[in-house]
C-alpha angles and dihedrals in degrees: 000000000000093000090050091055092047090049089050092050092051091049091049091050092048091051091048091052091050091050092051092048090051091050092050093051095047097045095049118148124259121236116218122196103221110236090006109234092356094056125198095338137137091233092084137045103259092187087056091049090063094056117107094017123116108217122194133191108272095030113129126234113205112204112199115183146133103284091203090063110026145029137185122239124189105217140165125260094272091050090050094047095045098033092237133130109244129207107278094026117143119224125206122191110161097108092239110053124168110203122183116223118241121218111276128005119010122183130194132181138169109237104179089099125011093222092062094060092042089051091057107278092135139084140200118202130181110208115202127203114288111271118251111267117259106247 
């Protein structure tokens, strides 16, 4: 009897692990190339680029840009609204940065020149909870 219970426990654990793996595969994050073919660039409206997209926590934003001219800074709301780098902001400058979205408000600016952010090289994205996986 004891061996049967142990065997059942192992089988239940194996099934649970398979279910968790299935869930992880089917609720994978989405990667968005910011600005699509234009990239992170002042030639397009980056705020307009976000419209119509459903962003979720854990999704990845890929910022592709000329690292000699631009950067990406994750800022707070005030930093976004005033085009300033706040204390605690995180700067990226590789030219190909992949940044995961946190749950809630996410703010991004270019800080290499203040006129770039003021001209629209900034974005605000609200990331909702990941959707339930389709089973």
